[in-house]
N, C-alpha and C positions, 0 to 999 in steps of 0.2 A: 504494499499500500504506499503510495507516494505522498498522499495528502495527510495532514494531521487529522486524527479522529478523536476529538476531545470528549470521550465518554467516560465519566467517572462520577462517583458520588451517588446521591440519592435522588429519585424523581421528586418533582414538585407535587405530582398527583398520580394516583393509581386508579384505573377504571376496572371495576370488579362486578361480578354477577351477584346474585342474592343468596349464594350458598351460605350455610351456617357458619363456615370458617371465616368468611369475610364480615359477618355480623357479630362475631364474638367480641367480648370486651378486650381480650388480649390483642387482637388485630387492631382494633380501634385505638387502644392505648399505645401500641407500638408505633402506629402511624402518627398519632398525635405527638408522641415524644420526639419523633424524628422530623416533625414539621411537614409531614406528607398529607395532602388533602385526599379524601376518598370520594370517588364519584361512582355511585351504584347504578347499574343498569335499571331502567324502569321495570318493575315487576310485571310479569306476563308479556314481555316483549322480547322473545328470544332472538328476533332478527337483529337486535343490537349487538349480539355477540357472534354472529355468523362468521365473520372474517377470522376471528381468533380461534374459534372452534375448528374451522377448516384447516388453519395452520397447524394446530396441535394434532389433528388427525393425520395430516400429511407427514409431519415429522415423526409421529409414532410409527406410521407405516414404514418409513425409511429406517428407523431404528431397528425394526425386526429383521432388516436385511443384513445387519452386522453380525459377525460371529459372536456367540455367547448369548443371544437373545433368549428370553424365557417365554416369549409369546404372551398371549392374554389369558390362556387357560390350558389345562392339561390335554384336552383334546387337540388343540392347535400344536402343542409341544410334541405330541406323539412320541416317537422313539428318539428324538433329537436330544442329545446329552449336552445341555448348556454348561454343565460344570466341567466338561472335558476341554473346553476352550481356555487357553492361557494367553491373554492379550498382553503384548509388551508395547510400551510407548517408547519410540526411539528418540523423540524430541520432546522437550517440555511443552505442555499445552499452554501453561500460563507462566509468565515471567514477571519479575518485580521491576 
């Protein structure tokens, strides 16, 4: 990448659905303590999250193509031994 990519720190706001995890006191308190505003999706309006749900589904599908996947359930796993895969990373993924 030749251009600077100034991505660091915390977001100003997070956009979330109405799942119980995002309505918990701990989540609200954590966001408040970090100065992060919360914007909840309107209840009963699933179309507001379609783009992110599609992205998650696409990425999860790609993840299952990697060696060592555990799939979503035992039927999909079949005879595949996900424990037999020993992944080695030749380069650090993250650097300081």
